[in-house]
C-alpha positions as CSV (number, residue, x, y, z in Angstrom):
1,X,102.4,66.6,-48.5
2,X,105.3,64.9,-46.9
3,X,107.4,62.6,-49.1
4,X,106.5,59.5,-47.1
5,X,102.9,60.3,-47.6
6,X,103.1,60.4,-51.4
7,X,101.5,57.7,-53.4
8,X,103.6,55.2,-55.1
9,X,104.9,55.3,-58.6
10,X,102.5,55.8,-61.5
11,X,104.0,52.7,-63.2
12,X,101.5,51.2,-65.6
13,X,102.3,48.1,-67.6
14,X,101.4,48.3,-71.3
15,X,97.7,48.1,-71.9
16,X,96.7,47.8,-68.2
17,X,93.9,49.9,-67.0
18,X,93.7,51.2,-63.4
19,X,90.7,50.0,-61.5
20,X,87.8,50.5,-61.8
21,X,87.9,49.2,-65.3
22,X,86.2,50.8,-68.2
23,X,83.2,49.1,-69.6
24,X,84.5,46.8,-72.3
25,X,82.7,45.3,-75.3
26,X,85.1,43.2,-77.4
27,X,87.6,45.7,-78.8
28,X,85.6,48.7,-77.7
29,X,85.8,50.5,-74.3
30,X,83.7,53.3,-73.0
31,X,84.4,56.2,-70.6
32,X,83.2,59.8,-70.1
33,X,86.3,62.0,-71.0
34,X,89.4,60.9,-72.8
35,X,92.5,62.9,-72.4
36,X,95.4,62.0,-74.7
37,X,98.7,62.8,-73.1
38,X,99.7,62.7,-69.4
39,X,101.8,65.9,-69.7
40,X,101.6,69.3,-68.1
41,X,98.1,70.3,-69.3
42,X,96.7,66.7,-69.4
43,X,97.5,66.0,-65.8
44,X,96.0,69.4,-64.7
45,X,92.8,68.6,-66.6
46,X,92.6,65.1,-65.2
47,X,92.9,66.5,-61.7
48,X,90.2,69.2,-62.1
49,X,87.8,66.9,-63.9
50,X,88.3,64.2,-61.3
51,X,87.8,66.6,-58.4
52,X,84.5,67.6,-60.0
53,X,83.4,64.0,-60.0
54,X,83.8,63.3,-63.7
55,X,85.2,60.0,-65.1
56,X,88.4,60.4,-67.0
57,X,90.6,58.0,-69.0
58,X,94.1,59.3,-69.6
59,X,95.9,57.7,-72.6
60,X,99.7,57.9,-72.3
61,X,102.3,56.1,-74.5
62,X,105.1,56.4,-72.0
63,X,105.6,54.5,-68.8
64,X,106.6,55.1,-65.3
65,X,108.3,58.3,-64.0
66,X,109.8,56.4,-61.0
67,X,113.5,56.5,-60.4
68,X,116.3,59.0,-59.6
69,X,117.0,60.1,-63.2
70,X,113.6,61.8,-63.3
71,X,112.9,62.6,-59.6
72,X,116.3,64.0,-58.7
73,X,116.4,67.7,-59.8
74,X,120.2,67.8,-60.4
75,X,119.9,64.8,-62.8
76,X,117.9,66.9,-65.2
77,X,120.2,66.3,-68.2
78,X,119.6,62.5,-68.2
79,X,115.8,62.0,-68.8
80,X,115.6,64.3,-71.8
81,X,118.4,62.3,-73.5
82,X,116.9,58.9,-72.8
83,X,114.7,57.3,-75.4
84,X,112.9,55.6,-72.7
85,X,111.4,58.9,-71.7
86,X,111.6,61.0,-74.9
87,X,109.9,60.7,-78.2
88,X,113.3,61.3,-79.8
89,X,112.1,63.9,-82.3
90,X,114.5,66.0,-84.3
91,X,114.0,68.8,-86.8
92,X,114.6,68.5,-90.5
93,X,117.9,70.1,-91.5
94,X,117.5,73.7,-90.6
95,X,118.5,75.8,-93.6
96,X,119.7,78.8,-91.7
97,X,121.8,76.8,-89.1
98,X,124.2,75.0,-91.3
99,X,121.5,72.4,-92.1
100,X,121.8,71.0,-88.6
101,X,119.1,68.7,-87.2
102,X,118.2,70.1,-83.8
103,X,116.8,67.9,-81.0
104,X,113.2,68.4,-80.1
105,X,112.7,66.4,-76.8
106,X,109.1,65.7,-75.8
107,X,108.2,63.7,-72.8
108,X,107.1,60.1,-73.4
109,X,106.5,59.3,-69.8
110,X,104.0,59.9,-67.0
111,X,104.1,63.7,-66.5
112,X,105.1,64.3,-70.1
113,X,107.7,67.0,-70.6
114,X,107.3,68.2,-67.0
115,X,109.1,64.9,-66.1
116,X,112.1,65.6,-68.4
117,X,112.4,69.4,-68.4
118,X,114.8,71.7,-66.6
119,X,112.1,72.4,-63.9
120,X,112.3,76.2,-64.5
121,X,109.1,77.9,-63.6
122,X,108.1,81.1,-65.6
123,X,104.6,82.3,-66.0
124,X,105.5,84.6,-68.9
125,X,105.0,88.3,-69.1
126,X,101.6,90.0,-68.6
127,X,101.7,91.5,-72.0
128,X,102.2,88.1,-73.6
129,X,98.7,87.2,-72.6
130,X,97.3,90.6,-73.6
131,X,98.7,89.9,-77.0
132,X,96.9,86.5,-77.0
133,X,93.6,88.3,-76.4
134,X,94.3,90.9,-79.1
135,X,95.1,88.0,-81.5
136,X,91.6,86.6,-81.0
137,X,92.0,84.5,-77.8
138,X,89.1,86.3,-76.1
139,X,89.2,85.7,-72.3
140,X,92.9,85.0,-72.2
141,X,94.3,88.4,-71.3
142,X,96.7,88.6,-68.3
143,X,93.8,89.7,-66.1
144,X,92.0,86.6,-67.1
145,X,94.8,84.1,-66.7
146,X,96.5,85.4,-63.5
147,X,93.8,83.9,-61.3
148,X,94.5,80.5,-62.8
149,X,98.3,80.9,-62.2
150,X,97.4,81.7,-58.6
151,X,95.0,78.7,-58.3
152,X,97.5,76.2,-59.4
153,X,100.4,77.3,-57.2
154,X,101.7,76.8,-53.7
155,X,104.6,79.3,-53.7
156,X,107.7,79.2,-51.4
157,X,110.0,82.2,-51.4
158,X,112.9,80.3,-49.9
159,X,113.9,83.4,-47.9
160,X,114.6,85.4,-51.1
161,X,111.7,87.8,-51.1
162,X,108.9,88.0,-53.7
163,X,105.4,89.3,-54.3
164,X,103.3,87.2,-52.0
165,X,100.0,88.9,-53.1
166,X,100.7,87.9,-56.7
167,X,101.3,84.2,-55.9
168,X,99.2,81.2,-55.0
169,X,99.1,79.6,-51.6
170,X,97.3,76.3,-51.8
171,X,97.5,74.9,-55.3
172,X,98.8,71.5,-56.4
173,X,102.0,72.9,-58.0
174,X,104.7,73.7,-55.5
175,X,107.1,76.4,-56.8
176,X,110.3,77.0,-54.9
177,X,113.7,78.6,-55.1
178,X,117.2,77.1,-54.8
179,X,119.4,77.9,-51.8
180,X,121.6,80.2,-54.0
181,X,124.7,79.5,-51.8
182,X,127.2,79.7,-54.6
183,X,128.6,83.3,-54.7
184,X,128.3,83.3,-58.5
185,X,124.5,83.4,-58.3
186,X,124.6,86.7,-56.4
187,X,127.4,87.9,-58.6
188,X,125.3,87.5,-61.7
189,X,122.5,89.6,-60.1
190,X,124.9,92.2,-58.9
191,X,126.5,92.5,-62.3
192,X,123.2,93.2,-63.8
193,X,122.6,96.0,-61.3
194,X,126.1,97.4,-62.0
195,X,125.4,97.4,-65.7
196,X,122.3,99.6,-65.0
197,X,119.5,97.0,-65.2
198,X,116.6,96.6,-62.9
199,X,116.5,94.1,-60.1
200,X,113.4,91.9,-59.4
201,X,112.8,89.7,-56.4
202,X,109.9,87.9,-58.2
203,X,109.8,87.7,-62.0
204,X,106.6,85.8,-61.7
205,X,105.0,88.6,-59.7
206,X,104.5,92.3,-60.4
207,X,107.8,92.9,-62.2
208,X,109.4,90.4,-64.7
209,X,112.0,92.8,-65.9
210,X,115.4,92.6,-64.1
211,X,117.9,90.3,-62.4
212,X,116.9,88.1,-59.5
213,X,116.3,84.6,-58.2
214,X,115.1,81.8,-60.5
215,X,112.1,79.6,-59.6
216,X,111.9,75.9,-60.0
217,X,109.2,73.1,-59.8
218,X,111.0,71.4,-57.0
219,X,109.4,70.4,-53.6
220,X,110.9,68.6,-50.7
221,X,114.0,67.9,-52.7
222,X,112.3,66.2,-55.7
223,X,111.0,67.2,-59.1
224,X,107.5,68.4,-58.7
225,X,106.2,67.4,-62.1
226,X,102.6,67.6,-63.3
227,X,102.4,63.9,-62.4
228,X,103.4,64.5,-58.8
229,X,101.3,67.6,-58.5
230,X,98.1,66.7,-60.4
231,X,97.9,63.1,-61.7
232,X,98.7,61.2,-58.5
233,X,96.1,63.0,-56.4
234,X,93.6,62.7,-59.3
235,X,94.1,58.9,-59.5
236,X,93.5,58.6,-55.7
237,X,89.9,59.8,-56.3
238,X,89.1,56.7,-58.2
239,X,87.8,58.9,-61.1
240,X,90.9,58.7,-63.2
241,X,92.2,55.7,-65.0
242,X,95.5,55.5,-66.9
243,X,96.0,53.5,-70.1
244,X,99.4,53.0,-71.5
245,X,98.8,52.9,-75.2
246,X,99.6,54.7,-78.4
247,X,96.8,57.0,-79.6
248,X,96.5,56.6,-83.4
249,X,93.6,58.9,-84.3
250,X,90.4,60.6,-83.1
251,X,87.3,58.7,-84.1
252,X,84.8,61.2,-85.7
253,X,81.3,60.3,-86.7
254,X,79.1,62.9,-88.5
255,X,81.4,65.7,-87.5
256,X,81.5,64.7,-83.8
257,X,84.4,63.2,-81.9
258,X,83.2,60.0,-80.3
259,X,86.4,58.4,-79.2
260,X,90.0,57.6,-79.8
261,X,91.6,54.7,-81.6
262,X,94.6,53.3,-79.7
263,X,97.0,50.5,-80.0
264,X,98.2,48.4,-77.1
265,X,98.9,44.8,-76.4
266,X,99.5,44.3,-80.2
267,X,95.9,45.2,-81.0
268,X,94.1,48.3,-82.2
269,X,91.0,49.2,-80.1
270,X,88.6,52.1,-79.9
271,X,87.8,53.9,-76.7
272,X,84.4,55.7,-76.8
273,X,83.8,58.9,-75.0
274,X,80.3,59.9,-73.8
275,X,81.6,63.4,-73.0
276,X,84.5,64.8,-74.9
277,X,87.9,63.9,-76.4
278,X,90.7,66.3,-75.3
279,X,94.2,66.2,-77.0
280,X,97.0,67.3,-74.7
281,X,99.7,65.4,-76.6
282,X,102.2,68.3,-77.1
283,X,102.7,70.9,-79.8
284,X,104.2,68.1,-81.9
285,X,101.8,65.2,-81.4
286,X,98.5,67.1,-81.0
287,X,98.6,68.5,-84.6
288,X,99.9,65.1,-85.8
289,X,96.8,63.4,-84.3
290,X,94.5,66.0,-85.7
291,X,95.9,65.5,-89.2
292,X,95.7,61.7,-88.9
293,X,92.1,62.2,-87.9
294,X,91.3,64.2,-91.0
295,X,91.6,67.7,-89.5
296,X,94.1,69.9,-91.1
297,X,95.2,71.5,-94.4
298,X,93.1,69.7,-97.0
299,X,95.8,69.4,-99.7
300,X,98.3,68.0,-97.3
301,X,95.9,65.4,-96.0
302,X,95.0,64.4,-99.5
303,X,98.7,63.8,-100.3
304,X,98.6,61.1,-97.6
305,X,95.2,59.6,-98.6
306,X,93.5,60.8,-95.5
307,X,89.7,61.6,-95.7
308,X,89.1,65.2,-94.9
309,X,86.8,65.9,-91.9
310,X,87.6,69.6,-91.5
311,X,89.8,71.7,-93.7
312,X,91.8,73.7,-91.1
313,X,94.9,75.1,-92.8
314,X,96.4,76.3,-89.5
315,X,96.9,72.8,-88.1
316,X,100.7,72.2,-87.8
317,X,101.5,75.8,-88.8
318,X,102.7,78.7,-86.6
319,X,105.4,76.5,-84.9
320,X,107.5,78.6,-82.6
321,X,110.4,78.0,-80.2
322,X,113.2,79.7,-78.3
323,X,116.7,79.4,-79.4
324,X,119.6,80.0,-77.0
325,X,123.4,80.2,-76.8
326,X,125.7,79.4,-73.9
327,X,128.0,82.3,-73.2
328,X,130.7,80.5,-71.2
329,X,133.5,82.0,-69.0
330,X,136.5,80.3,-67.5
331,X,136.6,80.8,-63.7
332,X,139.7,82.0,-61.9
333,X,138.5,80.5,-58.7
334,X,137.6,76.8,-58.0
335,X,134.1,77.5,-56.8
336,X,132.0,76.2,-59.7
337,X,130.1,72.9,-60.0
338,X,133.0,71.5,-62.0
339,X,134.5,70.2,-58.8
340,X,131.6,67.8,-58.7
341,X,132.0,66.7,-62.4
342,X,133.5,63.3,-61.5
343,X,132.1,59.9,-60.8
344,X,132.9,60.0,-57.1
345,X,131.3,63.3,-56.3
346,X,128.2,62.5,-58.4
347,X,127.9,59.3,-56.4
348,X,128.1,61.1,-53.1
349,X,125.5,63.7,-54.2
350,X,123.2,61.0,-55.6
351,X,123.4,59.0,-52.3
352,X,122.7,62.1,-50.2
353,X,119.7,62.9,-52.3
354,X,118.5,59.3,-52.4
355,X,118.4,58.9,-48.6
356,X,117.6,62.5,-47.5
357,X,116.3,64.4,-50.5
358,X,118.8,67.2,-49.6
359,X,122.1,68.5,-50.8
360,X,123.1,69.6,-54.3
361,X,120.9,66.9,-55.9
362,X,117.8,68.7,-54.6
363,X,118.2,71.7,-57.0
364,X,118.3,72.1,-60.7
365,X,121.1,74.6,-60.2
366,X,119.3,77.3,-62.2
367,X,119.1,79.7,-59.3
368,X,119.6,83.1,-60.8
369,X,117.9,84.6,-63.9
370,X,117.2,87.8,-65.7
371,X,114.7,89.3,-68.2
372,X,115.9,92.4,-70.0
373,X,114.9,94.5,-73.0
374,X,117.3,94.5,-76.0
375,X,116.9,98.1,-76.9
376,X,114.9,101.3,-76.3
377,X,111.4,101.1,-77.8
378,X,110.8,97.5,-76.7
379,X,108.0,97.7,-74.2
380,X,108.8,94.6,-72.1
381,X,111.7,92.1,-71.9
382,X,112.6,90.2,-75.0
383,X,115.8,88.5,-73.7
384,X,115.9,85.8,-71.1
385,X,118.9,84.6,-69.0
386,X,119.4,81.3,-67.2
387,X,122.6,81.5,-65.1
388,X,124.5,78.2,-64.3
389,X,127.7,77.9,-62.1
390,X,129.3,75.4,-64.5
391,X,130.3,75.6,-68.2
392,X,128.4,72.6,-69.7
393,X,126.0,71.8,-72.5
394,X,122.4,71.4,-71.6
395,X,122.5,67.8,-72.5
396,X,125.2,67.3,-69.9
397,X,127.5,65.6,-72.4
398,X,130.3,68.1,-72.8
399,X,131.7,70.1,-69.9
400,X,134.5,72.6,-70.4
401,X,137.8,71.5,-69.1
402,X,138.2,73.2,-65.8
403,X,136.1,75.6,-63.7
404,X,133.7,77.8,-65.6
405,X,130.2,79.3,-65.6
406,X,127.7,80.3,-68.2
407,X,124.6,82.2,-69.1
408,X,122.0,80.7,-71.4
409,X,120.7,83.6,-73.4
410,X,118.3,84.0,-76.3
411,X,115.6,86.3,-77.8
412,X,112.0,85.6,-76.6
413,X,109.9,86.7,-79.6
414,X,111.4,85.7,-82.9
415,X,109.1,86.3,-85.9
416,X,110.3,83.1,-87.6
417,X,107.7,80.4,-88.0
418,X,107.9,76.7,-88.8
419,X,105.6,73.8,-89.1
420,X,104.7,70.2,-88.1
421,X,103.4,68.0,-91.0
422,X,102.9,64.4,-91.6
423,X,105.7,62.3,-93.1
424,X,103.2,59.5,-93.6
425,X,99.7,58.3,-92.8
426,X,101.3,55.7,-90.5
427,X,100.6,56.7,-86.8
428,X,103.9,55.2,-85.8
429,X,105.9,57.5,-88.1
430,X,107.5,60.6,-86.6
431,X,106.2,63.8,-88.0
432,X,108.2,66.2,-90.1
433,X,109.3,69.2,-88.0
434,X,110.7,72.3,-89.6
435,X,111.3,75.2,-87.1
436,X,112.7,77.5,-89.8
437,X,115.0,79.0,-87.2
438,X,116.8,82.3,-87.9
439,X,114.8,82.9,-91.2
440,X,114.4,86.6,-90.5
441,X,117.2,89.2,-90.5
442,X,115.9,90.5,-87.2
443,X,116.8,87.2,-85.6
444,X,120.4,87.7,-86.4
445,X,120.4,91.2,-85.1
446,X,118.8,90.1,-81.9
447,X,121.2,87.2,-81.3
448,X,124.3,89.3,-81.9
449,X,122.9,91.8,-79.4
450,X,122.4,89.0,-76.9
451,X,126.1,88.0,-77.1
452,X,127.3,91.6,-76.8
453,X,125.0,92.4,-73.9
454,X,126.1,89.3,-72.1
455,X,129.7,90.1,-72.5
456,X,129.1,93.5,-71.0
457,X,127.4,91.9,-68.0
458,X,130.4,89.5,-67.4
459,X,132.7,92.4,-67.7
460,X,131.3,94.2,-64.7
461,X,133.5,94.8,-61.7
462,X,131.7,92.3,-59.5
463,X,132.8,89.5,-61.8
464,X,136.4,90.5,-62.0
465,X,137.4,88.1,-59.1
466,X,135.8,85.2,-60.9
467,X,136.4,85.7,-64.7
468,X,139.6,84.3,-66.1
469,X,138.7,84.3,-69.8
470,X,135.9,83.8,-72.3
471,X,135.5,80.2,-73.4
472,X,132.6,80.6,-75.8
473,X,132.2,82.3,-78.2
474,X,135.8,83.3,-77.5
475,X,137.1,86.9,-77.3
476,X,138.5,86.7,-80.8
477,X,135.0,86.6,-82.3
478,X,133.9,90.2,-82.6
479,X,132.5,91.1,-86.0
480,X,128.9,90.5,-87.1
481,X,130.1,87.9,-89.6
482,X,132.2,86.1,-86.9
483,X,129.3,86.1,-84.5
484,X,126.8,84.9,-87.2
485,X,129.1,81.9,-87.9
486,X,129.2,81.0,-84.3
487,X,125.4,81.3,-84.0
488,X,124.9,79.1,-87.1
489,X,127.0,76.4,-85.5
490,X,126.1,76.6,-81.8
491,X,122.6,77.9,-81.4
492,X,120.4,75.3,-79.7
493,X,116.7,74.9,-79.0
494,X,115.6,75.8,-75.5
495,X,112.9,73.1,-76.0
496,X,109.9,75.4,-76.0
497,X,107.9,74.4,-79.1
498,X,104.4,75.7,-79.3
499,X,101.7,77.3,-81.4
500,X,100.8,74.5,-83.9
501,X,97.0,74.4,-83.1
502,X,96.6,78.2,-82.6
503,X,93.7,79.5,-80.6
504,X,91.7,82.3,-82.1
505,X,88.2,83.4,-83.2
506,X,85.9,81.0,-85.0
507,X,86.0,83.2,-88.1
508,X,89.8,83.2,-88.3
509,X,90.7,80.7,-91.1
510,X,94.1,80.1,-89.5
511,X,92.8,79.4,-86.1
512,X,92.5,75.7,-85.1
513,X,90.7,76.0,-81.7
514,X,88.3,78.6,-80.3
515,X,89.0,80.4,-77.0
516,X,87.5,77.4,-75.1
517,X,89.9,75.0,-76.8
518,X,87.2,73.5,-79.0
519,X,88.4,72.4,-82.4
520,X,86.7,74.5,-85.0
521,X,84.6,72.5,-87.4
522,X,84.3,69.4,-85.1
523,X,82.2,69.0,-82.0
524,X,83.2,67.0,-78.9
525,X,86.9,67.6,-79.5
526,X,89.3,70.0,-77.8
527,X,93.0,70.7,-77.7
528,X,94.7,71.9,-74.5
529,X,98.4,72.2,-74.4
530,X,101.2,74.5,-75.6
531,X,100.1,74.0,-79.2
532,X,97.1,76.4,-78.7
533,X,99.4,79.4,-77.8
534,X,98.9,82.1,-80.3
535,X,102.4,83.4,-79.6
536,X,105.2,82.0,-77.5
537,X,105.4,83.5,-74.0
538,X,108.4,85.0,-72.3
539,X,110.4,82.2,-70.8
540,X,109.9,78.4,-70.2
541,X,106.6,76.9,-71.1
542,X,105.8,74.4,-68.4
543,X,103.8,77.0,-66.2
544,X,101.7,78.4,-69.1
545,X,101.0,74.9,-70.3
546,X,99.6,73.8,-66.9
547,X,97.7,77.1,-66.7
548,X,96.1,76.2,-70.1
549,X,95.0,72.8,-68.6
550,X,93.6,74.6,-65.5
551,X,91.6,77.1,-67.6
552,X,90.3,74.7,-70.2
553,X,89.1,72.5,-67.4
554,X,86.7,75.1,-66.3
555,X,85.4,75.4,-69.9
556,X,84.9,71.7,-70.1
557,X,83.0,71.7,-66.9
558,X,80.8,74.6,-68.0
559,X,82.0,76.8,-65.1
560,X,82.2,80.5,-65.1
561,X,85.8,81.7,-65.5
562,X,87.6,82.8,-62.3
563,X,87.0,86.5,-61.7
564,X,89.5,88.7,-63.6
565,X,92.4,90.2,-61.6
566,X,92.8,94.0,-61.1
567,X,96.6,93.7,-60.5
568,X,98.7,95.9,-62.8
569,X,102.1,94.7,-63.9
570,X,105.2,96.8,-63.7
571,X,106.3,98.3,-67.1
572,X,109.5,100.2,-67.2
573,X,108.4,103.9,-67.4
574,X,111.4,104.7,-69.6
575,X,110.9,101.9,-72.1
576,X,110.4,104.2,-75.1
577,X,113.7,106.0,-74.6
578,X,116.0,103.7,-72.6
579,X,117.2,100.1,-73.0
580,X,117.8,99.8,-69.2
């Protein structure tokens, strides 16, 4: 679709329904399916249900995604730090990180977190999904989910190679690659090779392990969010309506979900669903809504005076995330993005993008990446790298003085687990979020290893023309204790929370939903977003979240799953004896 052919903004004033209107009776409205949350999974489900001719009402608390701060890829640091677009959640003081409260941005806008994220596209490793299946998510092995990844994609190699047979060709989600013109992007990949690591030309294809180009949800120069890919085409069918409102709880009668209580226009109303209610409100808000609706740990609900509908102790538990560090180097050459870190240059880039959708504004600047194994005996990668040709915080608020570049690095599969719980029975109150980061000794070993392996990569010959000195952590920090102190003070969330409504078998007391996303113990209610992940996947979570929406849609529609794939992923044949 050409940009000029795209539908206009999804702006929806508070409380206004898209035509055709729902059937209204006083304070009660009726529809077929209600989806709570217009994020990655919610938009995908709205699209698939609409294309099947079903009537859908999407409830979203946030407003329009129009405007350059969201749509311009290079402006990615702005929307996730704007309360207009973000729920503004923070963790409780994290006991193992100097009691710091860490930011937990979640999208409060059309498109959800796909409208405020870094636009990095990672499917995850094949063995992530095989683990899901082994943990009780029957039908979610890699062979089962790969066809859904293919269905949702239109993939563009950007002239950088790739595994065309593993990728989609006509799906709603455009996946592209940046131009990779800055020599530092290639230097990072070349350094990985010099250090003895694998190279990969498509980490979303046959072979995740190695150094290579990074992929982004950018198309025709703009952020290709779930709103652009799925929701806008869905709304054009006339089968999807959008209500800007705050979902307060699921209405359950005799163990069956019959609707959703929402607040808008200063009033509380009930929307009835003749079909199903589907929560796609994020790994933070979906468990919150379940608990407010009487589904969760019985003792916790009783504390807040909430009538118990279903005692599911797993609701809000199993919270996982990725932590990362920025390993920053000062550059000896003025070739980094720092030369654009001024008002004039930003204005020029912004103007070029605004009028042509080209130039530096048309990329998120994450254009090289790597997935490696931390040591021998690890079967598949457990460390991820994002490379960026500027030394700057992810929130865009603090750039190093002068030219520099950095690698975002962190372990992929921490065994630490946190929780989301209610702070109050007030639907307006933020939940209590405790990630419990770095609670396992293994976490510290893995992070120290990340720092040392990254230093080794930046010490390769190919980087010698570019490296002036180490900015962060700083060359003086070498011992375990020194690195641990740095980690405690500087580790940041990669903003990948998941797992709080874990999918599993019906007889698993800790599972919240079954492998079709149905809430165990309540009929007519599903959850479909990153909260149902049994375990966090390798990399960023936008792609797996959309895949969940795609697959759960087929379950909702009663369709047979797509035929399983026979493709076999590459696993390093020397993984048992070699780290690289």
